[in-house]
N, C-alpha and C positions, 0 to 999 in steps of 0.2 A: 381481334378487330373484325375478321371475316364473320365470326359468329354474331357480333352485334349487327352487322349489315343484314344478315339472314333473319335475325329476330325482328328487325324493323320492317321486313317485307311480309311478315306474318300478320294475320288478322288478330284482333284483340282476344278473341276466344281461343285461337291457336296458341298465342303467347301465354294466356292464362293456364291452359292445360299443360303446356310444356314446363312452365315455372312451378306449378302446383305439383306435378309429378316428381319433381326433384326432391321435395320435402315430404311427400306422402308417406314413405316408409318410417319417417320420424314421428308421425302422428299416432302415438301409442301411449297408453296410460303410464307406462314405465318411464317415459321421457318427461321429466318435470318442466322442461323448457318448450314443450310443443306449442303452447299458446303464443309465446313470444315469436317463435319461428313462423307460425301461421299468420300472425298479425303483421309481421314484416312483409310477407308475400302478398297478403290480401290488400294491405293499405293502398298500394299503387293502383290496383284495379278498382277498389271502392272509391278512391279519389276521382278517378276518371268518370265514374257514374254519378256521384253525388256532390263532389266538390268539398266545401268546407265542413260538411257533416261527416266526412270520412273518419276522423278519429273516434267519434262516438259510435258510429255504425260498425267500424272494425272491432271495437271493444265488445259490442253486442254479439257479433258473429263468433268471436273466440270464446265467449261464455256459453255457447251452445254445447250440448252434450257431444262428446268426442265422436260418436257415430255420425252425428249430423255434420260435424266439421269434415270428417272423412268424405262424406257424400258430396258436400259442397266443393271440396277440392278436386273432385273427379268430374264435375259437371258444371260447365260455365252457365248454362241456362238456369240451373237450380241456384247457383251463386247469385245471378242477377235477380231472381225471384226473391231470395232471402234479403238481399240489399234493399229491394223495393219494399218488402214488408217492414223492415226495420225503419226505413225512411218514413213510411206511412205512420208507423207507431210514434215516431218522434214528432211528426206533424200533429197527430192527435193530442199528444201530451202538451205540445206548445199551444194548441188551440184551447185546451182546458185551463192552461195557466193564465190566459188572458181574462181580465174581468168581463163579465157579461153585463150588458146594459138593458 
Protein backbone atom coordinates (compact mmCIF):
# COMPACT_ATOMS: atom_id res chain seq x y z
CA UNK A 1 0.00 0.00 0.00
CA UNK A 2 2.79 2.42 0.89
CA UNK A 3 4.50 1.64 -2.43
CA UNK A 4 1.28 2.52 -4.30
CA UNK A 5 1.10 5.87 -2.52
CA UNK A 6 4.73 6.58 -3.39
CA UNK A 7 4.15 5.66 -7.05
CA UNK A 8 1.18 8.03 -7.24
CA UNK A 9 3.43 10.89 -6.13
CA UNK A 10 5.89 10.29 -8.98
CA UNK A 11 5.66 12.06 -12.33
CA UNK A 12 4.59 9.99 -15.32
CA UNK A 13 8.14 9.80 -16.69
CA UNK A 14 9.45 8.64 -13.30
CA UNK A 15 6.74 5.97 -13.09
CA UNK A 16 7.53 4.89 -16.65
CA UNK A 17 11.24 4.46 -16.00
CA UNK A 18 10.64 2.70 -12.69
CA UNK A 19 8.17 0.26 -14.28
CA UNK A 20 10.23 -0.28 -17.43
CA UNK A 21 13.39 -0.98 -15.46
CA UNK A 22 11.64 -3.88 -13.74
CA UNK A 23 11.27 -5.79 -17.03
CA UNK A 24 14.30 -4.48 -18.91
CA UNK A 25 16.45 -7.54 -18.05
CA UNK A 26 13.77 -9.78 -19.60
CA UNK A 27 13.93 -8.01 -22.98
CA UNK A 28 16.31 -10.42 -24.66
CA UNK A 29 15.96 -12.57 -27.79
CA UNK A 30 16.12 -15.72 -25.65
CA UNK A 31 12.85 -14.74 -23.93
CA UNK A 32 9.98 -15.78 -26.23
CA UNK A 33 7.52 -13.74 -24.13
CA UNK A 34 9.32 -10.39 -24.08
CA UNK A 35 6.83 -8.75 -26.48
CA UNK A 36 3.89 -9.67 -24.25
CA UNK A 37 5.73 -8.38 -21.18
CA UNK A 38 6.69 -5.12 -22.89
CA UNK A 39 3.20 -4.65 -24.29
CA UNK A 40 1.65 -5.08 -20.86
CA UNK A 41 3.91 -2.39 -19.41
CA UNK A 42 3.68 0.02 -22.34
CA UNK A 43 -0.08 -0.12 -22.79
CA UNK A 44 -0.87 1.95 -19.68
CA UNK A 45 1.50 4.72 -20.74
CA UNK A 46 0.49 4.65 -24.42
CA UNK A 47 -3.15 4.86 -23.35
CA UNK A 48 -2.42 7.99 -21.33
CA UNK A 49 -0.85 9.62 -24.41
CA UNK A 50 -3.23 8.58 -27.20
CA UNK A 51 -6.35 7.05 -25.69
CA UNK A 52 -8.32 4.70 -27.93
CA UNK A 53 -5.44 4.17 -30.37
CA UNK A 54 -3.39 2.56 -27.57
CA UNK A 55 -3.88 -1.10 -28.62
CA UNK A 56 -2.72 -0.45 -32.19
CA UNK A 57 0.20 1.78 -31.20
CA UNK A 58 1.33 -0.62 -28.47
CA UNK A 59 1.34 -3.37 -31.09
CA UNK A 60 3.40 -1.21 -33.42
CA UNK A 61 5.95 -0.53 -30.68
CA UNK A 62 6.41 -4.16 -29.68
CA UNK A 63 7.01 -5.06 -33.33
CA UNK A 64 10.08 -2.82 -33.45
CA UNK A 65 13.51 -4.49 -33.40
CA UNK A 66 14.53 -5.61 -29.93
CA UNK A 67 17.33 -3.01 -29.73
CA UNK A 68 14.80 -0.23 -30.33
CA UNK A 69 12.48 -1.67 -27.69
CA UNK A 70 15.33 -1.73 -25.19
CA UNK A 71 16.11 1.93 -25.92
CA UNK A 72 12.48 2.95 -25.66
CA UNK A 73 12.19 1.23 -22.30
CA UNK A 74 15.14 3.24 -20.98
CA UNK A 75 14.12 6.70 -22.19
CA UNK A 76 10.66 8.21 -21.65
CA UNK A 77 11.27 11.04 -24.13
CA UNK A 78 12.19 8.54 -26.84
CA UNK A 79 9.10 6.53 -25.91
CA UNK A 80 6.90 9.63 -26.34
CA UNK A 81 8.57 10.37 -29.68
CA UNK A 82 7.92 6.84 -30.96
CA UNK A 83 4.29 6.98 -29.79
CA UNK A 84 3.89 10.30 -31.63
CA UNK A 85 5.45 8.85 -34.79
CA UNK A 86 3.15 5.82 -34.66
CA UNK A 87 0.15 8.07 -34.07
CA UNK A 88 1.13 10.24 -37.06
CA UNK A 89 1.53 7.14 -39.23
CA UNK A 90 -1.93 5.92 -38.26
CA UNK A 91 -3.38 9.36 -39.01
CA UNK A 92 -1.75 9.32 -42.46
CA UNK A 93 -3.11 5.86 -43.19
CA UNK A 94 -6.57 6.91 -42.06
CA UNK A 95 -6.36 9.97 -44.29
CA UNK A 96 -5.40 7.83 -47.27
CA UNK A 97 -8.27 5.45 -46.62
CA UNK A 98 -10.89 8.17 -47.00
CA UNK A 99 -12.14 8.79 -50.55
CA UNK A 100 -10.86 11.97 -52.14
CA UNK A 101 -13.30 14.27 -53.88
